[in-house]
Biopython code that builds the backbone (N, CA, C, O; Angstrom):
import numpy as np
from Bio.PDB.StructureBuilder import StructureBuilder

atoms = [
    (1, "MET", "N", (0.758, -1.234, 0.028)),
    (1, "MET", "CA", (-0.067, 0.079, -0.099)),
    (1, "MET", "C", (0.893, 1.262, 0.110)),
    (1, "MET", "O", (1.801, 1.392, 0.930)),
    (2, "THR", "N", (0.457, 2.074, -0.835)),
    (2, "THR", "CA", (1.204, 3.580, -0.685)),
    (2, "THR", "C", (0.829, 4.148, 0.422)),
    (2, "THR", "O", (-0.157, 3.763, 1.050)),
    (3, "THR", "N", (1.682, 5.265, 0.831)),
    (3, "THR", "CA", (1.489, 6.255, 1.985)),
    (3, "THR", "C", (0.025, 6.922, 1.860)),
    (3, "THR", "O", (-0.733, 6.948, 2.830)),
    (4, "GLU", "N", (-0.261, 7.364, 0.829)),
    (4, "GLU", "CA", (-1.449, 8.177, 0.593)),
    (4, "GLU", "C", (-2.750, 7.118, 0.776)),
    (4, "GLU", "O", (-3.784, 7.525, 1.307)),
    (5, "ARG", "N", (-2.636, 5.869, 0.343)),
    (5, "ARG", "CA", (-3.605, 4.864, 0.503)),
    (5, "ARG", "C", (-3.880, 4.490, 1.962)),
    (5, "ARG", "O", (-5.002, 4.367, 2.453)),
    (6, "GLN", "N", (-2.776, 4.334, 2.556)),
    (6, "GLN", "CA", (-2.779, 4.107, 4.070)),
    (6, "GLN", "C", (-3.412, 5.031, 4.639)),
    (6, "GLN", "O", (-4.371, 4.755, 5.361)),
    (7, "LEU", "N", (-3.007, 6.331, 4.431)),
    (7, "LEU", "CA", (-3.564, 7.473, 5.230)),
    (7, "LEU", "C", (-5.135, 7.716, 4.938)),
    (7, "LEU", "O", (-5.824, 8.195, 5.839)),
    (8, "ASN", "N", (-5.711, 7.393, 3.687)),
    (8, "ASN", "CA", (-6.928, 7.521, 3.290)),
    (8, "ASN", "C", (-7.785, 6.203, 4.162)),
    (8, "ASN", "O", (-8.895, 6.412, 4.651)),
    (9, "PHE", "N", (-7.239, 5.137, 4.243)),
    (9, "PHE", "CA", (-7.781, 3.936, 4.902)),
    (9, "PHE", "C", (-7.928, 4.196, 6.498)),
    (9, "PHE", "O", (-8.879, 3.748, 7.139)),
    (10, "ARG", "N", (-7.040, 4.853, 6.985)),
    (10, "ARG", "CA", (-6.946, 5.232, 8.505)),
    (10, "ARG", "C", (-7.996, 6.321, 8.651)),
    (10, "ARG", "O", (-8.755, 6.265, 9.619)),
    (11, "THR", "N", (-8.105, 7.355, 7.724)),
    (11, "THR", "CA", (-9.151, 8.366, 7.773)),
    (11, "THR", "C", (-10.509, 7.975, 7.791)),
    (11, "THR", "O", (-11.359, 8.508, 8.503)),
    (12, "SER", "N", (-10.743, 6.892, 6.878)),
    (12, "SER", "CA", (-12.152, 6.401, 6.737)),
    (12, "SER", "C", (-12.489, 5.716, 8.035)),
    (12, "SER", "O", (-13.586, 5.925, 8.553)),
    (13, "LYS", "N", (-11.546, 4.852, 8.630)),
    (13, "LYS", "CA", (-11.833, 4.315, 10.008)),
    (13, "LYS", "C", (-12.112, 5.311, 10.972)),
    (13, "LYS", "O", (-13.082, 5.088, 11.697)),
    (14, "VAL", "N", (-11.443, 6.423, 11.155)),
    (14, "VAL", "CA", (-11.820, 7.249, 12.021)),
    (14, "VAL", "C", (-13.039, 7.910, 11.692)),
    (14, "VAL", "O", (-13.856, 7.972, 12.611)),
    (15, "SER", "N", (-13.371, 8.442, 10.548)),
    (15, "SER", "CA", (-14.652, 8.849, 10.182)),
    (15, "SER", "C", (-15.858, 7.918, 10.343)),
    (15, "SER", "O", (-16.958, 8.394, 10.623)),
    (16, "ILE", "N", (-15.676, 6.586, 10.170)),
    (16, "ILE", "CA", (-16.693, 5.744, 10.535)),
    (16, "ILE", "C", (-16.833, 5.372, 11.990)),
    (16, "ILE", "O", (-17.956, 5.051, 12.378)),
    (17, "LEU", "N", (-15.874, 5.377, 12.799)),
    (17, "LEU", "CA", (-16.050, 5.483, 14.142)),
    (17, "LEU", "C", (-16.640, 6.593, 14.915)),
    (17, "LEU", "O", (-17.446, 6.429, 15.831)),
    (18, "GLY", "N", (-16.161, 7.828, 14.463)),
    (18, "GLY", "CA", (-16.743, 9.117, 14.827)),
    (18, "GLY", "C", (-18.121, 9.135, 14.457)),
    (18, "GLY", "O", (-18.907, 9.471, 15.343)),
    (19, "THR", "N", (-18.552, 8.861, 13.399)),
    (19, "THR", "CA", (-20.035, 9.118, 13.066)),
    (19, "THR", "C", (-20.708, 7.880, 13.754)),
    (19, "THR", "O", (-21.816, 8.148, 14.219)),
    (20, "THR", "N", (-20.315, 6.657, 13.914)),
    (20, "THR", "CA", (-20.976, 5.711, 14.579)),
    (20, "THR", "C", (-21.281, 5.988, 16.147)),
    (20, "THR", "O", (-22.335, 5.754, 16.738)),
    (21, "GLY", "N", (-20.036, 6.572, 16.689)),
    (21, "GLY", "CA", (-20.167, 7.144, 18.060)),
    (21, "GLY", "C", (-21.124, 8.260, 18.290)),
    (21, "GLY", "O", (-21.894, 8.403, 19.239)),
    (22, "PHE", "N", (-20.941, 9.027, 17.252)),
    (22, "PHE", "CA", (-21.965, 10.203, 17.426)),
    (22, "PHE", "C", (-23.611, 9.716, 17.294)),
    (22, "PHE", "O", (-24.485, 10.172, 18.032)),
    (23, "VAL", "N", (-23.806, 8.936, 16.461)),
    (23, "VAL", "CA", (-25.268, 8.443, 16.303)),
    (23, "VAL", "C", (-25.586, 7.675, 17.392)),
    (23, "VAL", "O", (-26.720, 7.821, 17.847)),
    (24, "LEU", "N", (-24.767, 6.804, 17.975)),
    (24, "LEU", "CA", (-25.156, 5.953, 19.269)),
    (24, "LEU", "C", (-25.306, 6.721, 20.469)),
    (24, "LEU", "O", (-26.147, 6.411, 21.313)),
    (25, "GLY", "N", (-24.460, 7.806, 20.610)),
    (25, "GLY", "CA", (-24.334, 8.618, 21.767)),
    (25, "GLY", "C", (-25.394, 9.825, 21.760)),
    (25, "GLY", "O", (-25.553, 10.508, 22.773)),
    (26, "PHE", "N", (-26.057, 10.042, 20.668)),
    (26, "PHE", "CA", (-26.762, 11.366, 20.587)),
    (26, "PHE", "C", (-27.911, 11.282, 21.643)),
    (26, "PHE", "O", (-28.053, 12.196, 22.456)),
    (27, "LEU", "N", (-28.573, 10.399, 21.635)),
    (27, "LEU", "CA", (-29.770, 10.109, 22.656)),
    (27, "LEU", "C", (-29.493, 10.060, 23.931)),
    (27, "LEU", "O", (-30.158, 10.734, 24.718)),
    (28, "PRO", "N", (-28.463, 9.255, 24.358)),
    (28, "PRO", "CA", (-28.024, 9.191, 25.749)),
    (28, "PRO", "C", (-27.704, 10.679, 26.241)),
    (28, "PRO", "O", (-28.211, 11.114, 27.275)),
    (29, "LEU", "N", (-26.847, 11.430, 25.456)),
    (29, "LEU", "CA", (-26.551, 12.752, 25.917)),
    (29, "LEU", "C", (-27.616, 13.608, 25.948)),
    (29, "LEU", "O", (-27.616, 14.512, 26.784)),
    (30, "LEU", "N", (-28.599, 13.471, 25.117)),
    (30, "LEU", "CA", (-29.785, 14.280, 25.178)),
    (30, "LEU", "C", (-30.659, 14.028, 26.348)),
    (30, "LEU", "O", (-31.336, 14.899, 26.895)),
    (31, "GLY", "N", (-30.594, 12.627, 26.741)),
    (31, "GLY", "CA", (-31.390, 12.073, 28.062)),
    (31, "GLY", "C", (-30.570, 12.598, 29.019)),
    (31, "GLY", "O", (-31.215, 13.179, 29.891)),
    (32, "PHE", "N", (-29.269, 12.611, 29.198)),
    (32, "PHE", "CA", (-28.674, 13.355, 30.390)),
    (32, "PHE", "C", (-28.840, 14.649, 30.518)),
    (32, "PHE", "O", (-28.811, 15.127, 31.652)),
    (33, "THR", "N", (-29.025, 15.391, 29.512)),
    (33, "THR", "CA", (-29.460, 17.017, 29.411)),
    (33, "THR", "C", (-30.691, 17.316, 30.037)),
    (33, "THR", "O", (-30.833, 18.141, 30.939)),
    (34, "PHE", "N", (-31.660, 16.553, 29.481)),
    (34, "PHE", "CA", (-33.109, 16.947, 29.850)),
    (34, "PHE", "C", (-33.828, 15.907, 30.938)),
    (34, "PHE", "O", (-34.791, 16.274, 31.611)),
    (35, "PHE", "N", (-33.355, 14.801, 31.020)),
    (35, "PHE", "CA", (-34.146, 13.878, 31.924)),
    (35, "PHE", "C", (-33.201, 13.296, 32.882)),
    (35, "PHE", "O", (-33.408, 12.143, 33.260)),
    (36, "SER", "N", (-32.194, 13.947, 33.320)),
    (36, "SER", "CA", (-31.616, 13.399, 34.354)),
    (36, "SER", "C", (-30.951, 14.629, 35.027)),
    (36, "SER", "O", (-30.349, 15.493, 34.390)),
    (37, "PRO", "N", (-31.130, 14.628, 36.505)),
    (37, "PRO", "CA", (-30.556, 15.646, 37.302)),
    (37, "PRO", "C", (-28.925, 16.013, 37.150)),
    (37, "PRO", "O", (-28.383, 17.023, 37.598)),
    (38, "GLY", "N", (-28.321, 14.986, 36.440)),
    (38, "GLY", "CA", (-26.747, 15.244, 36.316)),
    (38, "GLY", "C", (-25.875, 14.046, 36.131)),
    (38, "GLY", "O", (-26.463, 12.970, 36.246)),
    (39, "LEU", "N", (-24.794, 14.009, 35.909)),
    (39, "LEU", "CA", (-24.020, 12.814, 35.841)),
    (39, "LEU", "C", (-23.902, 12.300, 37.290)),
    (39, "LEU", "O", (-23.905, 11.080, 37.456)),
    (40, "GLY", "N", (-23.812, 13.012, 38.211)),
    (40, "GLY", "CA", (-23.497, 12.425, 39.560)),
    (40, "GLY", "C", (-24.647, 11.497, 40.016)),
    (40, "GLY", "O", (-24.457, 10.632, 40.871)),
    (41, "ALA", "N", (-25.857, 11.699, 39.417)),
    (41, "ALA", "CA", (-27.115, 10.761, 39.650)),
    (41, "ALA", "C", (-26.877, 9.581, 38.793)),
    (41, "ALA", "O", (-27.519, 8.585, 39.125)),
    (42, "GLU", "N", (-26.283, 9.491, 38.007)),
    (42, "GLU", "CA", (-26.349, 8.469, 36.836)),
    (42, "GLU", "C", (-25.066, 7.480, 37.330)),
    (42, "GLU", "O", (-25.030, 6.332, 36.886)),
    (43, "GLY", "N", (-24.187, 7.872, 38.107)),
    (43, "GLY", "CA", (-23.163, 6.788, 38.524)),
    (43, "GLY", "C", (-22.227, 6.504, 37.426)),
    (43, "GLY", "O", (-21.981, 7.372, 36.589)),
    (44, "VAL", "N", (-21.667, 5.285, 37.382)),
    (44, "VAL", "CA", (-20.409, 4.831, 36.682)),
    (44, "VAL", "C", (-20.956, 4.837, 35.281)),
    (44, "VAL", "O", (-20.293, 5.302, 34.354)),
    (45, "LEU", "N", (-22.200, 4.310, 35.106)),
    (45, "LEU", "CA", (-22.686, 4.098, 33.591)),
    (45, "LEU", "C", (-22.564, 5.483, 33.004)),
    (45, "LEU", "O", (-21.942, 5.601, 31.948)),
    (46, "GLY", "N", (-23.091, 6.537, 33.578)),
    (46, "GLY", "CA", (-23.145, 7.908, 33.113)),
    (46, "GLY", "C", (-21.745, 8.315, 32.746)),
    (46, "GLY", "O", (-21.598, 8.899, 31.672)),
    (47, "MET", "N", (-20.667, 8.073, 33.527)),
    (47, "MET", "CA", (-19.369, 8.444, 33.452)),
    (47, "MET", "C", (-18.676, 8.006, 32.066)),
    (47, "MET", "O", (-18.007, 8.678, 31.280)),
    (48, "ILE", "N", (-19.089, 6.551, 32.029)),
    (48, "ILE", "CA", (-18.485, 5.748, 30.909)),
    (48, "ILE", "C", (-19.197, 6.389, 29.614)),
    (48, "ILE", "O", (-18.497, 6.499, 28.608)),
    (49, "ILE", "N", (-20.571, 6.833, 29.562)),
    (49, "ILE", "CA", (-21.149, 7.240, 28.341)),
    (49, "ILE", "C", (-20.495, 8.497, 28.010)),
    (49, "ILE", "O", (-20.078, 8.706, 26.870)),
    (50, "PHE", "N", (-20.374, 9.443, 29.064)),
    (50, "PHE", "CA", (-19.720, 10.831, 28.870)),
    (50, "PHE", "C", (-18.364, 10.648, 28.408)),
    (50, "PHE", "O", (-17.919, 11.393, 27.535)),
    (51, "GLY", "N", (-17.657, 9.713, 28.921)),
    (51, "GLY", "CA", (-16.183, 9.618, 28.316)),
    (51, "GLY", "C", (-16.105, 9.040, 26.998)),
    (51, "GLY", "O", (-15.124, 9.293, 26.298)),
    (52, "ALA", "N", (-17.094, 8.241, 26.553)),
    (52, "ALA", "CA", (-17.237, 7.669, 25.156)),
    (52, "ALA", "C", (-17.478, 9.014, 24.252)),
    (52, "ALA", "O", (-16.903, 9.238, 23.186)),
    (53, "ALA", "N", (-18.379, 9.809, 24.845)),
    (53, "ALA", "CA", (-18.694, 10.987, 24.019)),
    (53, "ALA", "C", (-17.667, 11.967, 23.853)),
    (53, "ALA", "O", (-17.616, 12.691, 22.859)),
    (54, "ALA", "N", (-16.811, 12.015, 24.835)),
    (54, "ALA", "CA", (-15.591, 12.987, 24.650)),
    (54, "ALA", "C", (-14.639, 12.254, 23.634)),
    (54, "ALA", "O", (-14.075, 12.880, 22.737)),
    (55, "LEU", "N", (-14.494, 10.985, 23.802)),
    (55, "LEU", "CA", (-13.520, 10.384, 22.696)),
    (55, "LEU", "C", (-14.195, 10.505, 21.566)),
    (55, "LEU", "O", (-13.458, 10.908, 20.667)),
    (56, "THR", "N", (-15.426, 10.302, 21.191)),
    (56, "THR", "CA", (-16.125, 10.702, 20.042)),
    (56, "THR", "C", (-15.954, 11.999, 19.360)),
    (56, "THR", "O", (-15.898, 12.198, 18.146)),
    (57, "PHE", "N", (-15.877, 12.896, 20.377)),
    (57, "PHE", "CA", (-15.499, 14.431, 20.045)),
    (57, "PHE", "C", (-14.236, 14.485, 19.397)),
    (57, "PHE", "O", (-14.153, 15.039, 18.301)),
    (58, "LEU", "N", (-13.167, 13.936, 19.983)),
    (58, "LEU", "CA", (-11.861, 13.832, 19.441)),
    (58, "LEU", "C", (-11.825, 13.133, 17.963)),
    (58, "LEU", "O", (-11.125, 13.606, 17.068)),
    (59, "LEU", "N", (-12.517, 12.137, 17.804)),
    (59, "LEU", "CA", (-12.517, 11.467, 16.594)),
    (59, "LEU", "C", (-13.094, 12.082, 15.675)),
    (59, "LEU", "O", (-12.550, 11.929, 14.581)),
    (60, "LEU", "N", (-14.231, 12.898, 15.690)),
    (60, "LEU", "CA", (-14.866, 13.647, 15.017)),
    (60, "LEU", "C", (-13.777, 14.954, 14.564)),
    (60, "LEU", "O", (-13.604, 15.274, 13.388)),
    (61, "ILE", "N", (-13.229, 15.493, 15.499)),
    (61, "ILE", "CA", (-12.281, 16.669, 14.970)),
    (61, "ILE", "C", (-11.361, 16.090, 14.162)),
    (61, "ILE", "O", (-11.140, 16.690, 13.110)),
    (62, "THR", "N", (-10.692, 14.963, 14.390)),
    (62, "THR", "CA", (-9.776, 14.235, 13.548)),
    (62, "THR", "C", (-10.553, 14.212, 12.060)),
    (62, "THR", "O", (-10.094, 14.765, 11.061)),
    (63, "ALA", "N", (-11.672, 13.553, 12.099)),
    (63, "ALA", "CA", (-12.150, 13.477, 10.724)),
    (63, "ALA", "C", (-12.404, 14.703, 10.146)),
    (63, "ALA", "O", (-12.227, 14.729, 8.929)),
    (64, "ALA", "N", (-12.820, 15.871, 10.743)),
    (64, "ALA", "CA", (-13.273, 16.935, 10.181)),
    (64, "ALA", "C", (-11.882, 17.607, 9.605)),
    (64, "ALA", "O", (-11.960, 18.626, 8.918)),
    (65, "LYS", "N", (-10.770, 17.083, 9.865)),
    (65, "LYS", "CA", (-9.503, 17.823, 9.297)),
    (65, "LYS", "C", (-9.502, 17.404, 7.785)),
    (65, "LYS", "O", (-9.083, 18.160, 6.908)),
    (66, "ARG", "N", (-9.958, 16.251, 7.558)),
    (66, "ARG", "CA", (-10.083, 15.792, 6.181)),
    (66, "ARG", "C", (-11.158, 16.173, 5.353)),
    (66, "ARG", "O", (-11.023, 16.435, 4.157)),
    (67, "ASN", "N", (-12.392, 16.213, 6.067)),
    (67, "ASN", "CA", (-13.623, 16.362, 5.489)),
    (67, "ASN", "C", (-14.423, 17.414, 6.131)),
    (67, "ASN", "O", (-15.019, 17.196, 7.186)),
    (68, "PRO", "N", (-14.452, 18.469, 5.572)),
    (68, "PRO", "CA", (-15.222, 19.805, 6.376)),
    (68, "PRO", "C", (-16.611, 19.652, 6.723)),
    (68, "PRO", "O", (-17.085, 20.413, 7.567)),
    (69, "TRP", "N", (-17.360, 18.724, 6.158)),
    (69, "TRP", "CA", (-18.787, 18.350, 6.560)),
    (69, "TRP", "C", (-18.678, 17.772, 8.012)),
    (69, "TRP", "O", (-19.652, 17.945, 8.745)),
    (70, "PHE", "N", (-17.774, 17.217, 8.415)),
    (70, "PHE", "CA", (-17.820, 16.775, 9.857)),
    (70, "PHE", "C", (-17.755, 17.804, 10.851)),
    (70, "PHE", "O", (-17.989, 17.512, 12.024)),
    (71, "TRP", "N", (-17.428, 19.116, 10.478)),
    (71, "TRP", "CA", (-17.412, 20.189, 11.551)),
    (71, "TRP", "C", (-18.901, 20.425, 12.192)),
    (71, "TRP", "O", (-19.135, 20.853, 13.322)),
    (72, "ILE", "N", (-19.857, 20.037, 11.183)),
    (72, "ILE", "CA", (-21.232, 20.007, 11.907)),
    (72, "ILE", "C", (-21.424, 19.176, 12.815)),
    (72, "ILE", "O", (-21.975, 19.540, 13.854)),
    (73, "LEU", "N", (-21.035, 17.929, 12.641)),
    (73, "LEU", "CA", (-21.173, 17.056, 13.910)),
    (73, "LEU", "C", (-20.284, 17.381, 15.038)),
    (73, "LEU", "O", (-20.553, 17.045, 16.191)),
    (74, "VAL", "N", (-19.139, 18.088, 14.681)),
    (74, "VAL", "CA", (-18.112, 18.438, 16.012)),
    (74, "VAL", "C", (-19.039, 19.644, 16.839)),
    (74, "VAL", "O", (-19.063, 19.659, 18.069)),
    (75, "VAL", "N", (-19.662, 20.469, 16.156)),
    (75, "VAL", "CA", (-20.349, 21.466, 16.597)),
    (75, "VAL", "C", (-21.598, 20.996, 17.481)),
    (75, "VAL", "O", (-21.847, 21.466, 18.592)),
    (76, "ILE", "N", (-22.270, 20.113, 16.908)),
    (76, "ILE", "CA", (-23.644, 19.383, 17.696)),
    (76, "ILE", "C", (-22.849, 18.660, 18.812)),
    (76, "ILE", "O", (-23.132, 19.012, 19.957)),
    (77, "GLN", "N", (-21.997, 17.802, 18.678)),
    (77, "GLN", "CA", (-21.377, 17.151, 19.723)),
    (77, "GLN", "C", (-20.803, 17.879, 20.758)),
    (77, "GLN", "O", (-20.825, 17.398, 21.891)),
    (78, "MET", "N", (-20.226, 19.101, 20.526)),
    (78, "MET", "CA", (-19.657, 20.128, 21.322)),
    (78, "MET", "C", (-20.871, 20.551, 22.185)),
    (78, "MET", "O", (-20.765, 20.461, 23.408)),
    (79, "LEU", "N", (-21.879, 20.951, 21.695)),
    (79, "LEU", "CA", (-23.069, 21.639, 22.416)),
    (79, "LEU", "C", (-23.661, 20.737, 23.214)),
    (79, "LEU", "O", (-24.159, 21.142, 24.264)),
    (80, "LEU", "N", (-23.730, 19.220, 22.844)),
    (80, "LEU", "CA", (-24.234, 18.305, 23.710)),
    (80, "LEU", "C", (-23.411, 18.020, 24.994)),
    (80, "LEU", "O", (-23.932, 17.821, 26.091)),
    (81, "LEU", "N", (-22.050, 18.018, 24.748)),
    (81, "LEU", "CA", (-21.292, 17.776, 25.857)),
    (81, "LEU", "C", (-21.208, 18.948, 26.793)),
    (81, "LEU", "O", (-20.947, 18.785, 27.985)),
    (82, "ALA", "N", (-21.416, 20.064, 26.291)),
    (82, "ALA", "CA", (-21.543, 21.541, 27.103)),
    (82, "ALA", "C", (-22.840, 21.505, 27.787)),
    (82, "ALA", "O", (-22.934, 21.984, 28.918)),
    (83, "ALA", "N", (-23.986, 20.905, 27.115)),
    (83, "ALA", "CA", (-25.131, 20.960, 27.913)),
    (83, "ALA", "C", (-25.209, 19.968, 29.043)),
    (83, "ALA", "O", (-25.886, 20.213, 30.042)),
    (84, "VAL", "N", (-24.522, 18.842, 28.899)),
    (84, "VAL", "CA", (-24.439, 17.978, 29.942)),
    (84, "VAL", "C", (-23.415, 18.390, 31.122)),
    (84, "VAL", "O", (-23.544, 18.155, 32.324)),
    (85, "LEU", "N", (-22.688, 18.859, 30.667)),
    (85, "LEU", "CA", (-21.876, 19.714, 31.956)),
    (85, "LEU", "C", (-22.516, 20.751, 32.749)),
    (85, "LEU", "O", (-22.439, 20.805, 33.977)),
    (86, "VAL", "N", (-23.215, 21.656, 31.942)),
    (86, "VAL", "CA", (-23.989, 22.725, 32.535)),
    (86, "VAL", "C", (-25.089, 22.006, 33.488)),
    (86, "VAL", "O", (-25.207, 22.317, 34.673)),
    (87, "GLU", "N", (-25.823, 21.090, 32.905)),
    (87, "GLU", "CA", (-26.765, 20.258, 33.767)),
    (87, "GLU", "C", (-26.167, 19.799, 35.153)),
    (87, "GLU", "O", (-26.721, 19.914, 36.246)),
    (88, "THR", "N", (-25.026, 19.302, 34.914)),
    (88, "THR", "CA", (-24.519, 18.703, 36.054)),
    (88, "THR", "C", (-23.968, 19.612, 36.920)),
    (88, "THR", "O", (-24.133, 19.263, 38.089)),
    (89, "PHE", "N", (-23.331, 20.722, 36.780)),
    (89, "PHE", "CA", (-22.725, 21.586, 37.736)),
    (89, "PHE", "C", (-23.954, 22.981, 37.954)),
    (89, "PHE", "O", (-23.736, 23.889, 38.755)),
    (90, "SER", "N", (-25.019, 22.927, 37.226)),
    (90, "SER", "CA", (-25.777, 24.015, 37.486)),
    (90, "SER", "C", (-27.084, 23.602, 38.419)),
    (90, "SER", "O", (-28.071, 24.335, 38.368)),
    (91, "ASP", "N", (-27.092, 22.641, 39.117)),
    (91, "ASP", "CA", (-28.150, 22.089, 39.989)),
    (91, "ASP", "C", (-29.310, 21.777, 39.143)),
    (91, "ASP", "O", (-30.432, 22.226, 39.380)),
    (92, "SER", "N", (-29.031, 20.995, 38.140)),
    (92, "SER", "CA", (-30.338, 20.719, 37.251)),
    (92, "SER", "C", (-31.073, 21.851, 36.701)),
    (92, "SER", "O", (-32.244, 21.999, 37.049)),
    (93, "MET", "N", (-30.539, 22.664, 35.890)),
    (93, "MET", "CA", (-31.091, 23.748, 35.445)),
    (93, "MET", "C", (-32.025, 23.351, 34.243)),
    (93, "MET", "O", (-33.108, 23.933, 34.192)),
    (94, "PHE", "N", (-31.726, 22.414, 33.257)),
    (94, "PHE", "CA", (-32.570, 21.986, 32.191)),
    (94, "PHE", "C", (-33.425, 20.840, 32.699)),
    (94, "PHE", "O", (-34.297, 20.467, 31.914)),
    (95, "TYR", "N", (-33.353, 20.311, 33.681)),
    (95, "TYR", "CA", (-33.980, 19.134, 34.149)),
    (95, "TYR", "C", (-35.856, 19.346, 33.975)),
    (95, "TYR", "O", (-36.494, 20.155, 34.647)),
    (96, "ILE", "N", (-36.400, 18.513, 33.037)),
    (96, "ILE", "CA", (-37.829, 18.533, 32.979)),
    (96, "ILE", "C", (-38.534, 17.600, 33.526)),
    (96, "ILE", "O", (-39.761, 17.706, 33.541)),
    (97, "GLY", "N", (-37.871, 16.470, 34.101)),
    (97, "GLY", "CA", (-38.515, 15.352, 34.860)),
    (97, "GLY", "C", (-38.617, 14.355, 33.816)),
    (97, "GLY", "O", (-38.167, 14.426, 32.672)),
    (98, "THR", "N", (-39.378, 13.259, 34.449)),
    (98, "THR", "CA", (-39.664, 12.047, 33.771)),
    (98, "THR", "C", (-41.046, 11.786, 33.642)),
    (98, "THR", "O", (-41.431, 10.764, 33.073)),
]
sb = StructureBuilder()
sb.init_structure("model")
sb.init_model(0)
sb.init_chain("A")
sb.init_seg("    ")
for serial, (resi, resn, name, xyz) in enumerate(atoms, 1):
    if name == "N":
        sb.init_residue(resn, " ", resi, " ")
    sb.init_atom(name, np.array(xyz, "f"), 0.0, 1.0, " ", f" {name:<3s}", serial, name[0])
structure = sb.get_structure()
């Protein structure tokens, strides 16, 4: 394999992993924002999901360096992560209950 072909193969893996992580993590992050009093109430599972979302954020930034359309996903992911953190540290400002 040539160097450029190897780079494209790695970039496509990063793009696929980032997009998959975004799609799978969108609803849990939205749920943490509006239907949870914060990450402290969710325990270990909430921290694992938030950590995976942060890793997805980094993967999306890496993918966006090659394809500018990924910046849309980066901004959405950043807003979701910020909303979860605001919810956690603001004494449940966005909490609408269940």
